[in-house]
C-alpha positions in Angstrom: -2.7 17.9 -36.7 -3.1 13.9 -36.2 -6.3 12.4 -35.6 -8.1 12.3 -32.2 -7.6 8.7 -30.7 -11.2 7.4 -29.4 -11.3 5.9 -26.0 -11.6 2.3 -27.4 -8.4 2.7 -29.4 -6.1 4.0 -26.6 -4.9 0.6 -25.6 -4.2 -0.3 -29.1 -2.4 3.2 -29.7 0.0 2.5 -26.6 0.7 -1.1 -27.6 1.8 0.3 -30.9 3.9 2.6 -29.5 5.5 0.1 -26.8 6.0 -2.5 -29.6 8.6 -0.1 -31.2 10.7 0.5 -28.1 10.2 0.7 -24.4 8.6 4.3 -23.1 8.3 5.9 -19.8 4.7 6.6 -18.3 5.2 10.0 -18.8 6.5 9.9 -22.0 3.6 8.1 -23.3 1.2 10.5 -21.4 3.0 13.3 -23.0 3.0 11.9 -26.6 -0.7 11.1 -26.4 -2.4 13.5 -24.0 -3.4 16.1 -26.6 -4.6 13.3 -29.0 -7.2 11.2 -26.9 -10.5 11.9 -26.1 -10.2 11.5 -22.3 -6.6 11.7 -20.4 -8.2 10.0 -17.6 -9.0 6.8 -19.8 -5.3 7.2 -21.2 -3.9 7.1 -17.4 -6.3 4.2 -16.7 -5.1 2.3 -19.7 -1.5 2.9 -19.0 -1.8 1.6 -15.4 -3.5 -1.6 -16.7 -0.6 -2.2 -19.0 2.0 -1.6 -16.1 0.2 -4.3 -14.0 0.2 -6.6 -17.1 4.0 -5.8 -17.3 3.5 -4.7 -20.7 4.9 -1.1 -19.7 7.4 -0.8 -17.2 9.8 2.2 -16.2 12.4 -0.3 -14.9 12.5 -1.9 -18.4 12.6 1.4 -19.9 15.4 2.5 -17.6 17.6 -0.6 -18.3 17.0 0.1 -22.1 17.9 3.8 -21.8 20.9 3.4 -19.7 22.3 0.8 -22.0 21.6 2.8 -25.1 23.0 6.2 -23.8 26.2 4.0 -22.3 26.8 2.7 -26.0 26.5 6.4 -27.4 29.3 7.5 -24.7 27.4 9.2 -21.7 28.0 8.8 -18.2 25.9 8.0 -15.2 25.3 11.5 -14.1 23.9 12.7 -17.3 21.8 9.6 -17.9 20.4 9.7 -14.1 19.4 13.3 -15.0 17.8 12.4 -18.4 15.9 9.6 -16.9 14.7 12.1 -14.0 13.3 14.4 -16.8 11.3 11.6 -18.0 9.6 11.4 -14.4 11.6 8.1 -13.4 11.6 7.6 -9.7 14.8 7.7 -8.0 14.4 4.0 -6.6 13.7 2.8 -10.0 16.7 4.7 -11.5 19.1 3.2 -8.9 17.6 -0.3 -9.3 18.1 0.2 -13.1 21.7 1.2 -12.6 22.3 -2.0 -10.3 20.8 -4.1 -12.7 22.7 -2.8 -15.7 26.1 -3.6 -13.9 28.3 -1.5 -16.2 31.9 -0.3 -16.1 32.0 3.2 -16.4 35.7 3.9 -16.0 36.4 1.6 -18.7 33.6 3.4 -20.8 35.6 6.6 -20.1 38.7 5.1 -20.9 37.4 3.9 -24.5 35.7 7.4 -25.1 38.9 9.3 -24.1 41.0 7.3 -26.7 38.2 7.7 -29.3 38.1 11.4 -29.0 41.6 12.1 -28.2 43.7 9.1 -29.1 46.4 7.7 -26.8 48.3 11.0 -26.3 48.3 12.8 -22.9 47.1 16.4 -22.9 50.2 18.8 -23.6 48.9 21.7 -21.3 46.6 22.9 -18.8 44.0 24.2 -21.4 43.8 21.0 -23.4 43.3 18.9 -20.0 40.8 21.7 -18.9 38.9 21.3 -22.6 38.7 17.4 -22.1 37.5 17.7 -18.4 34.8 19.9 -19.5 34.0 17.7 -22.4 33.5 14.7 -20.3 31.7 16.5 -17.3 29.2 17.7 -20.1 28.8 14.1 -21.0 27.8 13.1 -17.7 31.1 11.4 -16.0 32.2 12.3 -12.7 35.1 14.7 -12.2 37.3 12.4 -10.0 36.7 9.6 -12.5 37.7 11.7 -15.2 41.0 12.9 -13.4 41.8 9.3 -12.8 41.5 8.5 -16.5 42.9 11.3 -18.1 46.1 11.7 -16.1 
């Protein structure tokens, strides 16, 4: 088991984690709650970092959206993943507005990358493609427009 983090070292550990990548508050609490002397002190330090703009769920969401977009995931899946990380709906909506990404173009590129320029030959193959992109988080209407 990893060493117990003393109260005076909580802020340092939080800053260490945040220096590597953005994290949501929930992720940081989840990572550290079993390793700190006081969970209350952890939450206090997190609130201070948020007030100081060193930790931001909005910044985390924007970074996460871009990362998942670049990995070929759609908006529905990304919203779901952010909600699992306890990011509030208004922050998620704001982050998507800030990101201003073209999801239809992304779906076209992902379709071409995975299946080439060929149209699906039969209903079974079309169904398989639709299922793949739905699991990736794209909306069915968008998928139908792009694939057909």
